[in-house]
C-alpha positions, 0 to 999 in steps of 0.5 A: 710819409716820415717813414719813407725817409728810412730805407733801412727797415730795421730802424722802423722799430727804433723810432722814439719820441725826443723825450724818450730818446733824451732819457737814454743819455746818462749822467757823465756821458760824453756826447758827440753832436752834429752841428756846425755854426748853427747848421745841421744840429740836434733840434729835438733830443738835446733840448729835451736833455737840457730840460731834464737837467733842470730837475735832475743831476746831469753833467755832460761833456758835449763835443760838436763841429762848431756852435749849436743853434737856437738856445741849445747851448744856453739851455744846457748851460743855465740848467747845469747840464754841461761839465765840459764843452768843445771845440767852439761856441758862440752863445752869450749864456754859455760864454758867461758860464765859461768865464765864471768857471761853471763850464770847462771849455776847450778852445780848439782849432776846428781841424784838429778835433777829429785828430784828437779823437783818433789819437787818444784811444781812451777818449770815448764818445758814449752817444752820438746825436746826428741830424739826417735828411734820410737813411740809406738802404744800408742804414747809413746817414745822409746829413742835412746842412752840415757835416762837421765832426759827425763822421768821427763821432759816429765812428767813436761812439758806442751808441747813435741817436739819429734825428731825421729832419723832414724840413730839409728836402730829400734833394739835398742828398748828393751834396756831401762828400764823406771820407774817413781818414786813417789814423796818424801817422802814415795817413794816406794823401787827401787827394783834393786837388781843386774845390770841386774834387770828390774823394768820398761818398755822399753818406756817413757809413755807420754800424746799424747795430749802434743805433738806439733811437730814431727821432723825427723833427721838422725844425729849420736850422737856427737862422744866421743873424747878419747885419747889412754891410755898413761903412766900416765893413764896406771900407774893409772889403774895398781895401781887400779888393784893391789889394787883390787887384794889385796882386793880379796886376803884378802877376801873382794872381789871376782874375780868378784868384785862388780858392777863397775862405772866409770866417763867419759874421758881419765883417766876413759876409760883407767882404765876400759880398763886395766881390759881386761888383769886382773885376774878378770872375770864375771864383771858387771857395774852399772854406768852412761855412757858406753864408748868404754872400756865397749864394749872392756870388752864385746868383751873380755868376761870379762864383763857380763852386764852393766847398765847405762843412756847413751852410749857415744862412739867414732865414730868407736865404735859407728859404730861397736855397732849399726851395730851389735847391737844384739850382745850387746842387751841382755848385757845392760840396759839404765835407767833414771839417778835418778835410775842409780845414786840412792843412794839407789841402789848404796848402795844396790849393793855395787858399786865400784866408780872410778872417776877423780879429778882436784886436791886433798889435803893432807887430802883427799878432792877432787876438781873435778869442779873448776880451781883455786877455781874460774873458772868452768870446767865441773861440778860435774856430778854424781861423788858425787852420787857414792862417798858418796854411793859406797862400795869403792870410788876411785878418780884418777888424774895425779900427775903433768901436764903442764911439771911439773908446776902444782901438782895435790896434794896440801896443801888444795884444792881450791874448795871442791866437795867431802870431806875427809869423802866420799873418800876411795882411792886416786891414781895417776901415782905415787901410791895409798893411801888407806885412809880408817880408817885413821886419818887426819895426817895419811892420809897426810903422806900416800898421800905425800909418795904414790901419790905426784910426787917426784919433789913436795914431799919435798915441800909438806912434809915441809908444812905438818910438819910445820903445824903439829907443830902448832897443830890441828886435821887437821893441816894447816897454813892458810896463806900458805894453798893456796900459791901453787895456788897463786904462780901458778897464779903469777909465772906460776908454783907451784914450790917454789924457794928454 
C-alpha cells in the first residue's frame, strides 16, 4: 500500500528505515529541511539524527522554511546537534541555547533565504530532507502541507532524502504551485497578478540521481496551539475592522479590500476570525501561513481564495480539512516562500499586512524579535517582507501585560526590526493610530493618545514633553530612552515611582 505512493520504480530499492537514513548524515553537514511553521517538516529522519547526537559528535547547520514541529528543534539543541540554525525558530529550548551562545542563529527575512542560497555559490547544501505525500512517475516530489524553501534546498543539495508521509491524503496533490526563479540579477518577472494565479507546476522537480533514501512515516503535523480570542485580541480585531471600514467609506478600498496577510499566533488568528462577522465579503489572502481562521472564513463564505506557503492549524481543524479536502482544494495554493514573500508580488497585489509586535515606541519603530533588546524570542519571520512592501502595514500588540507591569509602548524600542518608515498603522486593545503622513512628533502624540494603556499614558507623555523641549526632529532624552526597560529589569515593573 505504501509503495503505491512511489510512481518512480527506481526509488523502490532506496527505501530505508529512519534510523538507516539518519546515518547518512555526517558531522558538519549542512542540511536543508522542509517545514514551515510546524507544517510539512521531517518527522522521521531528523528526530533520529537528534538521537544520534546524544551519543556521538554531530554538529550540523540546519536551514528550514520556518519553525519545525513537535520537539525536533528542542531535541537537536539539547543533544548538541546544532552548530547553526536559520532562518526562523519558535522553540523554547532552542531559544535558550541561542541566547546562551550554544547555537549560532541567523535571523532572516523569510523571503530572502532562497535569494541568499542562489547568490552565494559557495553555500552548499549537503543533504535536503523533504516531506512528500507521493512521488510522480518522473521521480519528482509532491509536498505535503508546506512548500517553504524545499525547492531551493533540493536544487542546491548534493543528496536528497525523501520522507513519504501517508498520513496526508493523496488528494492533496494539485494544491502546490512550484516555480524555480532564476538567479539575480536579470531575473524574470514573477507573473502573479492575483492570489489565485498559477505560474508553476504542482511538484518539485528534482534530479532522481540525488535521492539516496526514501523513508515512510505516518505522523500528522505538529498541531498549532491557538488560544481562543480574549478581550484584548477581540478589541484589537475590532479596531482594525473599524479602520478598514473607514477606508472603504472614504473610497480607498472596496468591501472586498485587497489580499490579506497575517502573521501566526493568537493575536493574528483572532484578528482574522473577526472578519467572519464583518461587512466585508469576497475576501482573498496572499500570505505565508493559513491558520484556523482562514478555514473559518472559507466556511463562512467570506473568503474566496488563499495563497500561502503552509497550512498550520490545530488538530481539530486539521482533521476537518484533510478528511474533507475536496471542499477546500480549489480555494488555495501553496507556493515557495520566495514567491509567497516576494516584494514584487506583494507590491503588485497591494497586500494588507497584519503582523504582531513585542513592543513599539512613540515614533512607530517596532521590535518583533527581542526581549529587553538582547534575548531572541522567535525571529523576524516574514513580517518585514510584508511591512516594507504592503499597501497597508499594520502592527498589533496588547497595550500591557504581566498584570500591568509591562507596557508594550515605550519611549524607544530596545531592538528595531521594522523602522518608522515601514509602518502605517499601530494598534493595541486601547485603540489605533494611523501614522501615515505624520511627522515624528505628530506620531508620538497620536500613539500616546490612542494606543497606550491609561496607567502608562501620563508617564509616557511626561517623557515625550520633556524630550520635545530639548528639540530635535525625533526628540529623545538619551539617558532616559531605555529607562523603562532597565526599571523593569531592576524592579520587575515599568511603572516608575511617582
